[in-house]
C-alpha positions in Angstrom: 63.2 -30.0 -49.3 59.5 -29.2 -49.7 57.7 -26.4 -47.9 55.5 -27.3 -44.9 51.8 -26.6 -45.4 50.4 -23.7 -43.4 48.0 -25.9 -41.4 51.0 -27.8 -40.0 52.6 -24.7 -38.7 49.3 -23.7 -37.0 49.2 -26.9 -35.0 51.3 -25.8 -31.9 49.4 -22.5 -31.7 46.1 -24.3 -31.9 47.3 -26.7 -29.3 48.2 -23.9 -26.9 44.8 -22.2 -27.4 43.0 -25.6 -27.0 44.9 -26.5 -23.9 44.2 -23.1 -22.3 40.5 -23.3 -23.2 40.2 -26.9 -21.9 41.7 -25.9 -18.5 39.5 -22.8 -18.3 36.4 -24.9 -19.1 37.5 -27.4 -16.4 38.1 -24.9 -13.7 35.0 -22.9 -14.4 32.3 -25.5 -14.3 33.1 -28.9 -15.8 34.6 -30.3 -12.7 31.5 -29.6 -10.7 29.1 -31.0 -13.2 31.0 -34.2 -13.6 31.3 -34.7 -9.8 27.6 -34.1 -9.4 26.8 -36.8 -12.0 29.0 -39.3 -10.0 32.1 -39.2 -12.2 34.4 -38.5 -9.2 37.6 -40.4 -10.2 37.3 -39.7 -14.0 36.8 -36.0 -13.4 40.1 -35.8 -11.6 42.0 -37.0 -14.6 40.3 -34.7 -17.2 42.6 -31.6 -16.5 45.6 -33.8 -17.3 44.5 -33.8 -20.9 44.6 -30.0 -21.0 48.0 -30.0 -19.3 49.5 -32.5 -21.7 48.2 -30.6 -24.8 49.5 -27.4 -23.4 52.9 -28.9 -22.5 53.2 -30.6 -25.9 52.4 -27.5 -27.8 54.8 -25.4 -25.8 57.6 -27.9 -26.3 56.9 -27.9 -30.1 57.0 -24.1 -30.2 60.1 -23.7 -28.0 62.2 -26.6 -29.2 61.0 -27.0 -32.7 60.5 -30.8 -32.7 57.3 -32.7 -33.0 56.2 -33.9 -29.6 54.5 -37.0 -31.0 57.9 -38.4 -31.9 59.4 -37.9 -28.5 59.5 -41.0 -26.3 58.8 -39.1 -23.1 55.8 -37.4 -24.5 54.5 -40.6 -26.0 54.9 -42.4 -22.7 53.0 -39.5 -21.0 50.1 -39.9 -23.4 50.0 -43.7 -22.6 50.1 -42.9 -18.9 47.3 -40.3 -19.3 45.2 -42.8 -21.2 45.7 -45.4 -18.5 44.8 -43.0 -15.7 41.6 -41.9 -17.5 40.5 -45.5 -18.2 41.2 -46.5 -14.6 39.2 -43.5 -13.3 36.3 -44.4 -15.7 36.3 -48.0 -14.5 36.4 -47.0 -10.9 33.4 -44.7 -11.4 31.5 -47.3 -13.3 32.2 -49.9 -10.6 31.1 -47.5 -7.9 27.9 -46.6 -9.7 26.9 -50.2 -10.3 27.4 -51.0 -6.6 25.2 -48.0 -5.6 22.4 -48.9 -8.0 22.3 -52.6 -6.8 
């Protein structure tokens, strides 16, 4: 069996750091700026991205299996994408009604 490259081993740690930084950015300013610009529904789904990255990286570190191959995590990513697209469409629909 071949050795795994070093950058592959850094993935879960970078995911943990990225998830924590994304949630910190969200709680310390991004949510207010998005809501002020009228992205009310979309801004509610943005922290889910940080939570999913954080959970996937933690699962990879604790259990040792790649989260991208897990059916549950893959379904979670599809659900997250659907929620973000629905929020984006609701915000766009609301902004076009207000401008007309």
